[in-house]
C-alpha positions in Angstrom: 32.3 39.0 83.6 28.9 37.4 83.2 28.1 33.9 84.4 25.1 31.6 84.9 24.9 29.7 88.2 22.6 26.6 88.5 21.9 25.6 92.1 21.5 28.3 94.8 21.5 26.2 98.0 23.9 26.7 101.0 27.0 26.9 98.8 25.6 28.2 95.5 23.6 31.0 97.1 26.6 32.4 98.9 28.8 31.9 95.9 26.4 34.0 93.8 26.7 36.8 96.4 30.5 36.7 96.6 30.8 36.8 92.8 28.4 39.7 92.6 30.3 41.5 95.4 33.4 41.3 93.1 31.6 43.2 90.4 30.5 40.4 88.1 27.0 39.6 86.8 25.5 36.4 88.0 22.2 35.0 86.7 21.1 32.2 89.0 18.6 29.4 88.5 17.2 27.1 91.2 14.2 24.8 91.4 13.1 26.9 94.4 11.5 30.0 92.8 12.2 32.1 95.9 15.9 31.8 95.2 15.9 31.9 91.4 16.6 34.9 89.1 14.8 33.2 86.2 11.9 30.7 85.8 13.6 28.1 83.8 17.1 26.9 82.9 16.4 27.9 79.3 15.7 31.4 80.5 19.1 31.5 82.2 20.9 30.6 78.9 18.8 33.1 76.9 19.9 35.9 79.2 23.6 35.1 78.9 25.8 36.8 76.3 27.6 34.3 74.1 29.9 32.6 74.4 28.3 31.5 77.7 29.7 30.2 81.0 27.4 28.2 83.2 28.5 27.0 86.7 26.6 24.0 88.1 26.3 23.6 91.9 23.8 20.7 92.4 24.1 17.3 94.1 26.4 14.8 92.5 25.2 11.9 90.5 21.8 11.8 88.7 20.9 15.5 89.5 24.2 16.7 88.0 23.8 14.4 85.0 20.3 15.8 84.4 21.5 19.4 84.4 24.5 18.5 82.1 22.1 16.8 79.7 19.8 19.9 79.6 22.7 22.3 79.1 24.1 20.2 76.3 20.9 20.8 74.3 20.7 24.5 75.3 24.3 25.7 74.9 26.3 26.4 71.7 29.8 25.5 70.5 32.3 27.7 72.4 30.3 27.8 75.6 31.8 26.3 78.8 30.2 24.4 81.7 31.8 24.2 85.1 30.8 21.5 87.6 31.5 22.9 91.1 29.6 20.2 93.0 31.1 17.1 94.6 31.0 14.9 91.5 33.2 11.8 91.2 36.2 12.5 88.9 35.2 9.7 86.6 31.9 11.5 85.9 33.9 14.5 84.9 35.6 12.6 82.1 32.2 11.4 80.9 30.7 14.9 81.0 33.7 16.4 79.2 33.3 13.9 76.4 29.6 14.4 76.1 29.8 18.2 76.0 33.0 18.1 73.9 31.1 16.3 71.1 29.0 19.4 70.8 31.9 21.8 70.9 31.2 22.8 74.6 34.0 23.1 77.0 34.0 21.5 80.5 35.9 22.4 83.7 35.6 20.6 87.0 36.0 22.6 90.2 36.4 21.1 93.7 35.1 23.8 96.0 35.8 23.9 99.8 34.6 26.6 102.2 31.2 25.5 103.4 28.9 28.1 104.9 31.9 30.2 105.8 32.9 30.7 102.1 31.0 34.0 101.6 33.1 35.7 104.2 36.4 33.8 104.0 36.5 32.8 100.3 36.5 29.3 98.8 39.5 27.1 98.2 39.3 26.0 94.5 40.9 22.9 92.9 40.3 23.0 89.2 40.7 20.5 86.3 40.4 21.1 82.6 42.0 22.4 79.5 44.1 25.6 79.9 42.0 27.6 77.5 38.8 26.9 79.4 40.4 27.4 82.8 42.0 30.8 81.9 38.7 32.0 80.6 37.2 31.5 84.1 40.1 33.1 86.1 38.1 36.3 86.9 35.4 34.1 88.6 38.0 31.9 90.4 39.7 35.1 91.6 36.4 36.4 92.9 35.6 33.2 94.8 39.1 32.3 96.3 40.3 33.7 99.6 42.3 37.0 99.5 46.1 36.4 99.1 48.2 34.1 97.0 46.7 30.8 98.1 43.4 29.0 97.8 43.4 28.2 94.1 45.1 25.6 91.9 44.8 24.4 88.4 45.4 20.8 89.4 45.6 19.2 86.0 43.4 17.7 83.2 39.6 17.2 83.4 38.8 15.3 86.7 41.9 16.5 88.5 40.0 19.2 90.4 37.4 16.8 91.8 40.1 14.1 92.5 42.1 16.7 94.5 38.9 17.7 96.4 38.1 14.1 97.1 41.5 13.6 98.7 41.0 16.8 100.7 37.8 15.4 102.0 39.4 12.1 102.9 42.1 13.9 104.9 39.2 15.9 106.5 37.6 12.6 107.6 40.8 11.5 109.4 41.4 14.9 111.1 37.9 15.1 112.4 38.1 11.5 113.7 41.4 12.3 115.5 39.8 15.3 117.3 36.8 13.2 118.1 38.8 10.4 119.6 40.9 12.8 121.7 37.7 14.6 122.9 36.1 11.3 124.0 39.2 10.2 125.9 39.4 13.5 127.7 35.7 13.3 128.6 36.3 9.8 130.1 39.3 10.8 132.2 38.4 11.4 135.9 41.3 13.8 136.3 40.2 16.2 133.6 37.2 18.4 134.5 37.3 21.1 131.8 37.6 19.4 128.4 36.3 22.4 126.5 39.0 24.6 127.9 41.6 22.0 127.1 40.5 22.2 123.5 40.5 26.0 123.6 44.1 26.0 125.0 45.2 24.1 121.9 44.1 26.9 119.6 47.4 28.8 120.0 51.0 27.6 120.0 50.3 23.9 119.4 51.1 21.8 116.3 47.5 20.5 116.1 45.9 24.0 115.9 43.6 24.3 112.9 40.3 25.7 111.6 38.7 22.4 112.5 39.9 22.8 116.1 38.4 26.3 116.2 35.1 24.9 115.0 35.3 22.1 117.6 35.6 24.8 120.3 32.6 26.7 118.7 30.6 23.5 118.9 31.6 22.9 122.6 30.7 26.5 123.4 27.2 25.8 122.1 26.8 22.4 123.8 29.7 21.7 126.2 29.3 18.0 126.4 27.5 17.5 123.1 24.5 16.2 125.0 22.0 17.5 122.5 23.5 15.5 119.6 23.0 11.9 118.6 26.3 10.1 117.9 25.5 9.7 114.2 27.5 11.0 111.2 26.7 10.5 107.6 29.2 10.4 104.8 28.9 12.3 101.5 30.5 9.6 99.4 33.9 11.2 98.9 35.5 9.2 101.8 34.4 6.0 100.0 35.8 7.2 96.7 39.1 8.1 98.4 39.4 4.6 99.8 38.5 3.1 96.5 41.1 5.2 94.6 43.7 4.1 97.2 42.9 0.5 96.5 43.1 1.1 92.7 46.5 2.8 93.1 47.8 0.4 95.9 48.3 3.4 98.3 47.8 2.5 102.0 45.3 4.9 103.7 44.8 3.4 107.2 43.8 6.6 109.0 41.3 7.7 106.3 39.9 4.2 106.0 39.4 3.9 109.7 37.6 7.3 109.9 35.2 6.2 107.1 34.5 2.9 108.9 33.9 4.8 112.2 31.1 6.7 110.4 29.6 3.4 109.4 29.8 2.3 113.1 27.9 5.4 114.1 24.8 4.2 112.4 24.7 1.0 114.5 24.7 2.5 117.9 25.0 5.9 119.6 28.7 6.9 119.4 30.3 9.7 121.6 33.0 10.3 119.0 30.4 10.8 116.2 28.7 13.5 118.3 31.9 15.5 117.7 32.1 14.7 114.0 28.4 15.6 113.6 29.0 18.9 115.4 32.0 19.7 113.3 30.1 19.0 110.0 27.4 21.3 111.2 29.9 24.0 112.1 31.8 24.2 108.9 29.2 23.1 106.3 25.8 23.7 107.9 25.1 19.9 107.6 22.0 18.7 109.4 22.4 17.1 112.9 20.1 14.8 114.7 19.0 15.8 118.2 18.7 13.4 121.1 15.1 12.2 121.4 13.6 12.8 124.8 11.4 10.2 126.4 
């Protein structure tokens, strides 16, 4: 299968390689010429055989809207656009309507896997009409992890990004729980090997997880996280999760508290947020802030 891919950063670049490794043709475009296969977005569309499929992997919001607007003028009826970024589900509904008016299909794909996706595969949560989703199945199969799991057609347009948003909200709460436990262990006088306590949990316990494995990786690199500032940003999806919970009258105390803890991290140096920052760097390659030396 042939596909265009717009945005070749940490996620998009690895996705291009994984799709190619599965035997498909990928023509990529990025504003960084060193990454791009073509000079302009119009060149990407020109090189695709019709009907075209273009997957967008750029930052949510204005950047995604700009790319969607450009594609709307370049593509033809029968073509399909996939938004694989972290867009808000309400934007999906808007984009589907805009493109649909021109006869262009739209699919939203929540993508999880971070910098490890090239090796391990990407979990995919997809929203859109059945005919458009089925057309993309060879690409979804190339990206997903090996085995029966890691892919779901979650529902109509917007369902994929809504599912990914909830996934990220749960991720917030899980990271916060590990971070709080780590800080308490560090404070206890009787515990003198916190890193190995975390490592001991990796087998045979009910809290073992990939996030726990990544926490151990972070502690192996910096045992007491002394090189990190206790600051953790939020991508917006935690906020959207809490807003959706309010709209649907669903109580989310753990996820809400985790989001608020990130806000607190920006007011003063927080030991818990050192762990959250370390985990975000481990699984997604997100930037961390180093402790400034006097």
